[in-house]
N, C-alpha and C positions, 0 to 999 in steps of 0.2 A: 416296694420300690417299683415304679412303673417301668415299662419297657422304654428303651432309649432309641430315638430316631436321629441319626446324624443330619444336621442341616447342611445341605450341599447345593451348589448351583444346579440348574436344571439339567446340565449335561452329565452330571455325576449320578451314580446309582444311589438309590434310597436304601440305607442300611438300618435295620431294626434288630435290637438285641433284647431278649425277653426271657422270663421263666416259662418253660414249656408247660402249658396248662390244659391240654386236651390230648385225646388219644391220637389225633391226627398230627399234632406237633411232636409227640413222642415218636411216632413213626418216622418223621423227618429226622429226628436225632439218630435213630437206629440206622436209617439209610446212610447218613453221613459216615457213621462209624464203619459200616460194612464197606463203603467205598474206599475209605482211607486205610483202616487197619487191616481188613481182610484183603481188599483188592490190591493196595500198594505195598503193604508191609507183610503180607502173607501170614497174618495172625490166624490161628485156628479159631473156628466159630465159638467153641465152648470155652476158649480162653478169653476171647474178646467180650462175649456176653457172660459176665463172670458172676452173676448172682447178686450184684449190688444195685441194679437199676431201679428196684422198687424201694430202696432205702436212701436214695440221693435226690438232689434237686438238679434238673436238667436245664442248662442255659443254651438257648437256641439263637443263632444269628441268621437273619434273612437278608438277602440282597435282592432288591427289586422283587420281593415276595418269594424268592426261591431259597431253600435251605442252603447255607454256605458254610456254617461253622457250628461247633457244639463243644460244651464242656460240662462235666458232671462235678457237683460239689457234694461231699458227704460231711456230716456234722459229728464231731467228737466233743468230749467234755470241754477241753480248753483250746481247741484249734479246729479249723475246717481243713478238709483235704480237697485240693483242686486236682482233677484227674481226667485222663483219657481225652484231652482236648484235640480237636481236629479242625482244619480249615481245608476246604476243597482247593485243588490246584489253581484254578483261575483267580483266586482271591489272595493267595499267599504273598504276592509281591506288593500288595496295597496296604500292608500294615494292619490288616483286619484282626489278626490274632491278639494284638495288644489291646484293642477295643474290647474283645471278648474277655480277656484276662482282667481288665480294669472293672468291667461290669460285675464279674464274679467276686472279685475282691471287695467291691463296694457293697454288694449284697451281704457278704459275711460281716463286714464292718458295721452295717446298719443293724445286724442281728446281735451285735455286742462282742463279736470275736475280735481278738487282737493278734492272732497268728494264723497265717495260711501256710499249709504244708503240702508238699507234692513230691512226685517222682518224675525226673526228667531224663530223657535219653542224653547221653554224653554230648552228642553233636549239637543239641539244642540248648545246653546250659547257658551260653552267652546271652541268649535272648532274655532269659529269666533274670540273669545277673544284672542286666541293664535296668530291669524293672524293680530292683531292690531285694531280690532273693539271694540267699547265700547257701552254701552247702552245710548240711547238718554235721557231717564228718567226712572222712576220706574214703569211706567204704564204697565200693562199686559192686552192685548186685545185678542180677539179670532175671528176666521172665519174658516169655513169648519171644525168645531169641534176640532180645535187645538188652544192652547194658544201660544201667541207670545210676544216678545220684539221688539221694534224699536232699530236698531243699526246703527252706523255710523263709518266710517274709513277715516282718512286723506290720500290723495294720493299725492305722491311727484310730483310736477309739472314738465313738460318737458320744455326745454329751448325755444322751438319755436313751439307751438301748431299751428294747421291749422289756416290760416288767409285769408282774402279776397284778399290780395296782392300776393297770390301764383299764379303761372301760371294757367289760367282758366281750362285747361284740367286736371290738377292735382286734382282739386276739383270734377271732374267727375269720378274719379276712384272708384272702388267698396269699400264698407264699410270695414274698417280694413286693406286696402291694398293701402294706399296712397303712399307708397314707391315703388310701382310696376307700370310700365306703363299699362294703361288700353286699352280696345278695341277701344275707341274713338280716342285715340292718333294714333293707327295704321291706322285709317281711313284717317289720314292726307296724306297718300301716294296718295290718289285720289285728284285731283283738285276739288274745289267747283263748282257744276253745278247749284245751286239754283233752284231746280226743282219746287218750288212754283211759279216761275215767268212764264209769258207767253213765248212761244217758241221764239218769235222774241227778247224779252228782254234778254233771256238767251244767245242767240247768240251774241247780242251786248255787253253783260257783259263779 
């Protein structure tokens, strides 16, 4: 799925939401989290950076090219987990969080997931409830000094999620961009040289 750019009048900011795909974009994600969770909510560093950043997909929101929001998605067998979402203060009143949430849910849906799960601070539950989430149960639990509910939302399945019978190089495309040709497909313009083989075998081949 390509990044999304909101079409707005010239006086409105340009908003882009995308899968973070470079070290620079990941640094933007980490900076956003430090500003909100560590700076505003006083979360200790080693609890905020919890060891899951190299196993998840990072969704980055840019407003006029500046990092403004972020969400992490982790993938389990039958559901995806949306977590650690942040929006910088200047953008919270503009409804930007819902755009970020919808992008993340749509990414999961396109991958074939039919359920999105998450943990939400008690004070923020109404935002998620309006977007189709419901509480898993009545339990209230806490970590990093805040109380949470577990929530879940059904995702509308796509007609043809990715499957192993797709053309091989389609499944090599970057995360979230299965509908765009990838760099490895461009490499097909070169004939295979099999550089791992000894020189004589490469020539015979």
